[in-house]
ChimeraX commands (.cxc) that place a marker at each C-alpha (Angstrom):
marker #1 position -14.94,50.74,-56.52 radius 0.5
marker #1 position -12.70,49.23,-59.19 radius 0.5
marker #1 position -9.31,50.76,-59.93 radius 0.5
marker #1 position -6.89,48.90,-62.22 radius 0.5
marker #1 position -3.52,48.40,-60.50 radius 0.5
marker #1 position -1.76,48.49,-63.90 radius 0.5
marker #1 position -3.18,51.55,-65.70 radius 0.5
marker #1 position -5.38,53.26,-63.07 radius 0.5
marker #1 position -8.58,52.99,-65.14 radius 0.5
marker #1 position -11.84,52.85,-63.17 radius 0.5
marker #1 position -14.09,50.87,-65.52 radius 0.5
marker #1 position -14.20,47.08,-65.74 radius 0.5
marker #1 position -16.41,44.30,-67.00 radius 0.5
marker #1 position -17.16,40.98,-65.31 radius 0.5
marker #1 position -15.77,37.97,-67.21 radius 0.5
marker #1 position -14.71,34.39,-66.71 radius 0.5
marker #1 position -10.99,34.12,-67.49 radius 0.5
marker #1 position -8.26,31.47,-67.59 radius 0.5
marker #1 position -4.92,31.97,-65.88 radius 0.5
marker #1 position -1.67,29.97,-65.61 radius 0.5
marker #1 position -0.11,29.84,-62.14 radius 0.5
marker #1 position 3.33,28.64,-61.03 radius 0.5
marker #1 position 2.92,26.07,-58.25 radius 0.5
marker #1 position 6.27,24.89,-56.92 radius 0.5
marker #1 position 8.10,23.60,-60.05 radius 0.5
marker #1 position 5.04,23.14,-62.25 radius 0.5
marker #1 position 2.52,25.27,-64.11 radius 0.5
marker #1 position -1.23,24.85,-63.69 radius 0.5
marker #1 position -4.08,26.31,-65.71 radius 0.5
marker #1 position -7.23,27.38,-63.88 radius 0.5
marker #1 position -10.22,28.04,-66.12 radius 0.5
marker #1 position -13.53,29.84,-65.57 radius 0.5
marker #1 position -12.22,32.27,-62.94 radius 0.5
marker #1 position -14.65,35.11,-62.18 radius 0.5
marker #1 position -12.75,38.38,-62.63 radius 0.5
marker #1 position -13.08,42.09,-63.12 radius 0.5
marker #1 position -11.29,42.88,-66.40 radius 0.5
marker #1 position -10.07,46.43,-67.01 radius 0.5
marker #1 position -11.79,47.93,-70.04 radius 0.5
marker #1 position -8.65,49.91,-70.95 radius 0.5
marker #1 position -5.72,47.47,-70.63 radius 0.5
marker #1 position -7.43,44.07,-70.14 radius 0.5
marker #1 position -5.78,43.27,-66.80 radius 0.5
marker #1 position -7.83,40.74,-64.80 radius 0.5
marker #1 position -8.37,41.33,-61.08 radius 0.5
marker #1 position -9.70,38.67,-58.69 radius 0.5
marker #1 position -11.55,39.17,-55.42 radius 0.5
marker #1 position -9.93,38.01,-52.19 radius 0.5
marker #1 position -12.46,35.18,-51.97 radius 0.5
marker #1 position -11.67,34.01,-55.51 radius 0.5
marker #1 position -7.93,34.22,-54.87 radius 0.5
marker #1 position -8.33,32.06,-51.75 radius 0.5
marker #1 position -10.45,29.52,-53.65 radius 0.5
marker #1 position -7.74,29.28,-56.35 radius 0.5
marker #1 position -5.04,28.83,-53.68 radius 0.5
marker #1 position -6.99,26.03,-52.01 radius 0.5
marker #1 position -7.68,24.38,-55.36 radius 0.5
marker #1 position -4.08,24.27,-56.63 radius 0.5
marker #1 position -2.41,23.57,-53.27 radius 0.5
marker #1 position -5.01,21.15,-51.92 radius 0.5
marker #1 position -5.97,17.62,-52.80 radius 0.5
marker #1 position -8.28,18.55,-55.70 radius 0.5
marker #1 position -7.76,16.59,-58.91 radius 0.5
marker #1 position -7.49,18.43,-62.23 radius 0.5
marker #1 position -10.47,18.08,-64.58 radius 0.5
marker #1 position -8.04,17.34,-67.43 radius 0.5
marker #1 position -4.34,17.30,-68.25 radius 0.5
marker #1 position -2.95,18.82,-71.46 radius 0.5
marker #1 position 0.54,18.98,-72.99 radius 0.5
marker #1 position 2.27,22.35,-72.78 radius 0.5
marker #1 position 4.84,23.70,-75.24 radius 0.5
marker #1 position 7.60,25.72,-73.58 radius 0.5
marker #1 position 9.70,28.31,-75.43 radius 0.5
marker #1 position 12.70,30.37,-74.26 radius 0.5
marker #1 position 13.12,33.79,-75.83 radius 0.5
marker #1 position 16.76,34.16,-74.77 radius 0.5
marker link #1:1,2 radius 0.2
marker link #1:2,3 radius 0.2
marker link #1:3,4 radius 0.2
marker link #1:4,5 radius 0.2
marker link #1:5,6 radius 0.2
marker link #1:6,7 radius 0.2
marker link #1:7,8 radius 0.2
marker link #1:8,9 radius 0.2
marker link #1:9,10 radius 0.2
marker link #1:10,11 radius 0.2
marker link #1:11,12 radius 0.2
marker link #1:12,13 radius 0.2
marker link #1:13,14 radius 0.2
marker link #1:14,15 radius 0.2
marker link #1:15,16 radius 0.2
marker link #1:16,17 radius 0.2
marker link #1:17,18 radius 0.2
marker link #1:18,19 radius 0.2
marker link #1:19,20 radius 0.2
marker link #1:20,21 radius 0.2
marker link #1:21,22 radius 0.2
marker link #1:22,23 radius 0.2
marker link #1:23,24 radius 0.2
marker link #1:24,25 radius 0.2
marker link #1:25,26 radius 0.2
marker link #1:26,27 radius 0.2
marker link #1:27,28 radius 0.2
marker link #1:28,29 radius 0.2
marker link #1:29,30 radius 0.2
marker link #1:30,31 radius 0.2
marker link #1:31,32 radius 0.2
marker link #1:32,33 radius 0.2
marker link #1:33,34 radius 0.2
marker link #1:34,35 radius 0.2
marker link #1:35,36 radius 0.2
marker link #1:36,37 radius 0.2
marker link #1:37,38 radius 0.2
marker link #1:38,39 radius 0.2
marker link #1:39,40 radius 0.2
marker link #1:40,41 radius 0.2
marker link #1:41,42 radius 0.2
marker link #1:42,43 radius 0.2
marker link #1:43,44 radius 0.2
marker link #1:44,45 radius 0.2
marker link #1:45,46 radius 0.2
marker link #1:46,47 radius 0.2
marker link #1:47,48 radius 0.2
marker link #1:48,49 radius 0.2
marker link #1:49,50 radius 0.2
marker link #1:50,51 radius 0.2
marker link #1:51,52 radius 0.2
marker link #1:52,53 radius 0.2
marker link #1:53,54 radius 0.2
marker link #1:54,55 radius 0.2
marker link #1:55,56 radius 0.2
marker link #1:56,57 radius 0.2
marker link #1:57,58 radius 0.2
marker link #1:58,59 radius 0.2
marker link #1:59,60 radius 0.2
marker link #1:60,61 radius 0.2
marker link #1:61,62 radius 0.2
marker link #1:62,63 radius 0.2
marker link #1:63,64 radius 0.2
marker link #1:64,65 radius 0.2
marker link #1:65,66 radius 0.2
marker link #1:66,67 radius 0.2
marker link #1:67,68 radius 0.2
marker link #1:68,69 radius 0.2
marker link #1:69,70 radius 0.2
marker link #1:70,71 radius 0.2
marker link #1:71,72 radius 0.2
marker link #1:72,73 radius 0.2
marker link #1:73,74 radius 0.2
marker link #1:74,75 radius 0.2
marker link #1:75,76 radius 0.2
view
């Protein structure tokens, strides 16, 4: 059963999401991640299997499908 770890809601919808991860000193974008997205707050939750696939993808020898420039801002 789904329970959002942010707001405690128990309803979610299945979606494909994109997420930016910090890998050592760089940022990587992973697209088309299957997730359960909380219908109340929008927090995405990944299964253990999906999390492991992401880890293998960004830490392994896989090549990115594309490279894009990234603007970085500091709020402080």
